[in-house]
C-alpha positions as CSV (number, residue, x, y, z in Angstrom):
1,M,-48.3,3.0,16.0
2,E,-45.8,5.8,15.9
3,A,-43.0,3.4,17.0
4,S,-44.0,1.0,14.3
5,G,-43.9,3.9,11.7
6,I,-40.5,4.9,12.9
7,G,-39.3,1.3,12.6
8,I,-40.4,1.2,9.0
9,W,-39.2,4.7,8.1
10,G,-36.1,4.8,10.3
11,V,-33.5,4.0,7.6
12,P,-35.0,6.1,4.8
13,L,-35.3,9.1,7.2
14,A,-31.7,8.6,8.4
15,V,-30.5,8.3,4.8
16,L,-32.4,11.5,3.8
17,A,-30.9,13.4,6.7
18,G,-27.5,12.1,6.0
19,A,-27.8,12.7,2.2
20,I,-28.6,16.4,2.8
21,R,-25.7,16.7,5.2
22,V,-23.1,14.7,3.3
23,S,-24.1,16.1,-0.2
24,T,-23.5,19.8,0.5
25,P,-19.7,19.8,0.0
26,F,-20.2,17.7,-3.1
27,I,-22.7,20.2,-4.5
28,F,-20.3,23.2,-4.2
29,V,-17.2,21.4,-5.4
30,S,-19.0,19.8,-8.3
31,L,-20.6,23.1,-9.3
32,G,-17.2,24.8,-9.1
33,E,-15.6,22.1,-11.2
34,T,-18.5,22.3,-13.7
35,I,-17.8,26.0,-14.2
36,T,-14.0,25.3,-14.6
37,E,-14.5,22.5,-17.1
38,R,-17.1,24.3,-19.1
39,S,-14.4,26.8,-19.9
40,G,-12.2,24.0,-21.2
41,R,-9.9,23.3,-18.2
42,I,-9.8,20.6,-15.6
43,N,-8.8,21.2,-12.0
44,L,-7.8,18.2,-9.9
45,G,-6.4,20.4,-7.2
46,L,-9.9,21.0,-5.7
47,E,-9.2,18.5,-2.9
48,G,-6.4,20.7,-1.6
49,T,-8.6,23.8,-2.1
50,L,-11.5,22.1,-0.2
51,V,-9.2,21.2,2.8
52,F,-7.5,24.6,2.9
53,G,-10.9,26.3,2.7
54,A,-12.1,24.2,5.7
55,M,-9.0,25.1,7.7
56,T,-9.3,28.8,6.8
57,A,-13.0,29.0,7.6
58,Y,-12.5,27.3,11.0
59,A,-9.5,29.4,11.9
60,V,-11.2,32.7,11.0
61,A,-14.4,31.6,12.8
62,V,-12.3,30.8,16.0
63,L,-10.5,34.1,15.9
64,T,-13.5,36.3,15.1
65,G,-16.4,34.4,16.6
66,S,-18.3,34.6,13.3
67,P,-18.8,31.6,11.1
68,W,-19.9,33.8,8.2
69,L,-16.6,35.6,8.2
70,G,-15.0,32.2,8.1
71,V,-17.0,31.3,5.0
72,L,-16.0,34.6,3.3
73,A,-12.3,34.0,4.2
74,A,-12.5,30.4,2.8
75,M,-14.0,31.6,-0.5
76,G,-11.2,34.2,-0.7
77,S,-8.5,31.5,-0.2
78,G,-10.2,29.3,-2.7
79,T,-10.2,32.1,-5.3
80,V,-6.5,32.6,-4.8
81,F,-5.8,28.9,-5.3
82,G,-8.0,28.8,-8.4
83,L,-6.4,31.8,-9.9
84,M,-2.9,30.4,-9.2
85,H,-3.9,27.1,-10.9
86,G,-5.4,29.0,-13.8
87,W,-2.4,31.3,-14.3
88,I,0.0,28.4,-14.3
89,C,-2.1,26.4,-16.8
90,K,-2.3,29.2,-19.3
91,W,1.3,28.6,-20.4
92,P,1.9,26.4,-23.5
93,K,2.6,22.6,-23.0
94,V,1.5,22.7,-19.3
95,N,-0.2,19.5,-18.2
96,D,-3.5,20.4,-16.3
97,I,-3.4,17.0,-14.5
98,A,0.2,17.5,-13.2
99,I,-0.5,21.0,-12.0
100,G,-3.7,20.0,-10.4
101,I,-2.0,17.2,-8.4
102,A,0.8,19.6,-7.4
103,M,-1.8,22.2,-6.2
104,M,-3.7,19.5,-4.3
105,Q,-0.6,18.5,-2.4
106,F,0.3,22.2,-1.8
107,G,-3.1,23.0,-0.5
108,L,-3.2,19.9,1.8
109,G,0.3,20.5,3.1
110,L,-0.3,24.2,3.8
111,A,-3.6,23.5,5.5
112,F,-2.1,20.9,7.8
113,F,0.9,23.2,8.6
114,L,-1.2,26.3,9.3
115,G,-4.1,24.5,10.9
116,K,-2.3,22.7,13.7
117,P,-3.1,25.4,16.3
118,F,-6.8,25.2,15.5
119,I,-7.4,21.5,16.0
120,Q,-8.5,21.9,19.7
121,P,-10.3,25.3,19.8
122,A,-14.1,25.2,19.2
123,A,-15.5,27.4,16.4
124,P,-19.1,28.6,16.2
125,H,-21.2,26.6,13.7
126,L,-23.2,27.7,10.7
127,P,-27.0,28.0,11.4
128,S,-29.6,25.6,10.1
129,I,-33.3,26.0,9.3
130,P,-35.7,23.6,11.2
131,L,-38.2,22.6,8.5
132,G,-39.6,19.7,10.4
133,G,-41.5,21.6,13.1
134,W,-44.8,20.3,11.7
135,S,-43.9,16.8,13.0
136,N,-43.7,15.6,16.6
137,L,-41.2,12.8,15.6
138,P,-37.6,13.7,16.4
139,Q,-36.4,11.6,13.4
140,V,-38.4,13.7,11.0
141,Q,-37.3,16.9,12.7
142,A,-33.6,15.8,12.4
143,A,-34.0,14.8,8.8
144,L,-35.5,18.2,7.9
145,N,-33.1,20.3,9.9
146,I,-31.5,21.9,6.8
147,N,-28.3,23.9,6.8
148,V,-28.4,27.3,5.0
149,L,-25.6,26.3,2.6
150,F,-27.6,23.3,1.3
151,I,-30.4,25.7,0.2
152,V,-27.8,28.1,-1.2
153,G,-26.2,25.2,-3.2
154,G,-29.6,24.1,-4.6
155,A,-30.4,27.7,-5.7
156,L,-27.0,28.1,-7.2
157,A,-27.3,24.9,-9.2
158,L,-30.7,26.1,-10.6
159,F,-29.2,29.5,-11.4
160,L,-26.2,28.1,-13.2
161,W,-28.4,25.7,-15.2
162,W,-30.4,28.7,-16.4
163,G,-27.4,31.0,-16.7
164,F,-25.4,28.7,-19.0
165,K,-28.2,28.8,-21.5
166,N,-29.6,32.3,-21.2
167,T,-26.9,34.8,-20.3
168,R,-24.0,36.3,-22.2
169,V,-21.6,35.1,-19.5
170,G,-22.9,31.5,-20.0
171,L,-22.6,31.8,-23.8
172,V,-19.0,33.1,-23.5
173,L,-18.1,30.3,-21.2
174,R,-19.6,27.6,-23.5
175,V,-17.9,29.1,-26.6
176,V,-14.5,29.1,-24.9
177,G,-15.1,25.6,-23.6
178,D,-16.1,24.2,-27.0
179,S,-13.6,25.9,-29.3
180,T,-10.6,28.1,-28.5
181,D,-10.3,29.2,-32.1
182,A,-14.0,30.1,-32.3
183,A,-13.7,32.2,-29.1
184,R,-10.7,34.1,-30.5
185,A,-12.6,34.7,-33.8
186,M,-15.3,36.3,-31.7
187,G,-12.8,38.6,-29.9
188,I,-12.9,36.6,-26.7
189,N,-9.7,36.0,-24.7
190,P,-9.9,32.3,-23.8
191,D,-7.0,32.5,-21.2
192,R,-8.8,35.3,-19.3
193,V,-12.1,33.5,-19.3
194,R,-10.5,30.2,-18.1
195,L,-8.5,32.1,-15.5
196,L,-11.7,33.6,-14.1
197,A,-13.7,30.4,-14.3
198,T,-10.9,28.5,-12.4
199,G,-10.9,31.2,-9.7
200,V,-14.7,30.9,-9.3
201,G,-14.4,27.1,-9.2
202,G,-11.8,27.3,-6.5
203,S,-14.0,29.7,-4.5
204,L,-17.0,27.3,-4.6
205,A,-14.8,24.3,-3.6
206,A,-13.5,26.2,-0.6
207,L,-17.1,27.1,0.3
208,G,-17.7,23.3,0.5
209,G,-14.7,23.0,2.8
210,A,-16.2,25.8,5.1
211,Y,-19.3,23.7,5.4
212,L,-17.3,20.7,6.5
213,S,-15.5,22.5,9.3
214,L,-18.3,24.8,10.4
215,Y,-21.3,22.5,10.2
216,Y,-20.8,18.8,9.4
217,P,-18.8,17.2,10.9
218,G,-18.2,20.7,12.4
219,S,-14.5,20.5,13.4
220,W,-11.1,20.9,11.9
221,N,-8.8,17.9,11.6
222,E,-6.4,16.7,8.9
223,G,-8.7,13.9,7.7
224,I,-11.8,16.1,7.3
225,S,-12.3,15.6,3.5
226,S,-11.8,11.9,2.8
227,G,-11.3,12.6,-0.9
228,Q,-14.5,14.5,-1.6
229,G,-12.7,17.0,-3.8
230,L,-11.5,14.2,-6.1
231,M,-14.8,12.3,-6.1
232,A,-16.6,15.5,-7.2
233,V,-14.6,15.4,-10.5
234,A,-16.2,12.0,-11.2
235,L,-19.5,13.4,-10.1
236,V,-19.2,16.2,-12.8
237,I,-18.6,13.6,-15.5
238,F,-21.6,11.6,-14.2
239,A,-23.8,14.7,-14.4
240,R,-22.6,15.5,-17.9
241,W,-21.5,19.0,-16.9
242,N,-25.1,19.9,-16.0
243,P,-25.4,22.0,-12.8
244,M,-28.8,20.5,-11.9
245,G,-27.4,17.0,-12.7
246,C,-24.5,17.8,-10.3
247,F,-27.0,18.7,-7.5
248,L,-29.0,15.4,-8.0
249,A,-25.8,13.4,-8.3
250,A,-24.4,15.0,-5.1
251,L,-27.6,13.8,-3.3
252,L,-26.9,10.3,-4.7
253,F,-23.3,10.4,-3.4
254,G,-24.5,11.9,-0.1
255,G,-27.1,9.1,0.3
256,A,-24.5,6.5,-0.5
257,G,-22.2,8.0,2.2
258,A,-25.1,8.1,4.7
259,L,-26.2,4.5,4.3
260,G,-23.6,3.0,6.7
261,P,-24.4,5.5,9.6
262,A,-28.1,5.1,8.9
263,L,-28.0,1.3,9.3
264,Q,-25.9,1.7,12.5
265,S,-28.4,4.2,13.9
266,V,-31.3,1.8,13.7
267,G,-29.4,-1.0,15.4
268,V,-27.7,-2.9,12.6
269,T,-24.5,-4.3,14.1
270,Q,-23.2,-6.6,11.5
271,G,-21.8,-5.5,8.1
272,Y,-23.0,-1.9,8.2
273,Y,-19.4,-0.7,8.0
274,L,-19.1,-2.1,4.5
275,F,-21.5,0.6,3.3
276,Y,-19.1,3.3,4.4
277,A,-17.2,2.4,1.2
278,A,-20.3,3.0,-1.0
279,P,-19.2,6.5,-2.2
280,Y,-15.8,5.2,-3.3
281,V,-17.3,2.2,-5.0
282,L,-19.8,4.5,-6.8
283,T,-17.0,6.7,-8.0
284,L,-15.1,3.8,-9.4
285,V,-18.2,2.4,-11.1
286,I,-18.9,5.8,-12.7
287,L,-15.3,6.2,-13.9
288,I,-15.3,2.7,-15.5
289,A,-18.8,3.2,-17.0
290,T,-17.9,6.5,-18.6
291,S,-14.5,5.5,-19.9
292,S,-14.2,4.7,-23.6
293,P,-11.3,5.0,-26.0
294,T,-13.6,5.1,-29.0
295,R,-16.3,7.7,-28.1
296,S,-16.4,11.1,-26.4
297,L,-18.6,11.8,-23.5
298,A,-22.0,13.4,-24.2
299,G,-22.0,17.0,-23.1
300,A,-18.2,17.2,-22.7
301,P,-16.8,20.7,-23.6
302,G,-15.0,20.3,-26.9
303,A,-11.8,22.1,-25.8
304,L,-11.5,20.1,-22.5
305,S,-8.2,18.4,-22.7
306,L,-5.4,17.3,-20.3
307,T,-2.6,19.0,-22.2
308,K,-2.3,22.0,-24.5
């Protein structure tokens, strides 16, 4: 009876477990980009920040023996990258897209250069919480073995959703993101707000990178990201700049990314590899579906533009 149940629920359980594991970096990068774009700035450099954060976290964890020090170091490096991006973009006639691409390449190159000595050493992993102890089935236990950062990401999404609507900081961020002139009329410095928002966004993106290298897949190598930083920008658009929407969309992306391994784990040997492309196809579909030359996106910050 149990074996039959597992046969029926094998793929959904594997997808659930994979969705939780795969979605966590998407959660942090998309929340960071939501904060940045809510201030009226776009940051395409988060792919480089994510990878550099992964390298920094892994290197510090190897050297200190503490994964949490690695997480803090990654967040610090991400903050520096974000502040650098924000400072450059405050100047007139600077193209946010061009700077973002440049910062992405800078982050990737620096991570690959500094991270070469840390490809072989093993770093301690971040802990997880076994929430499936109530079941005797190993598949259920594996699906509900939740990493701490996933829970932190869910709580952060809920807090940001509430904070954008109910706090002074959220109000200031929304005013700056909707109208630079209105912000100045209220005595708010838009450049300072956007600088800080970009720094926070970079910090969260690097936190997503720390999860990659210190939990899943739990190693440092030059192909660790697979474009997750860029896909998270499409995820933010799909979620309409709503933090809770980002959390749910990240689970959707994570589930899409977990479908191929889930099919393989239950014995599907033909065609499962096609599902490995599901997150990229989903990103393309979202970008096409949300693109229109005649209408603006619902929920888009009014001051969000590619050039100033």
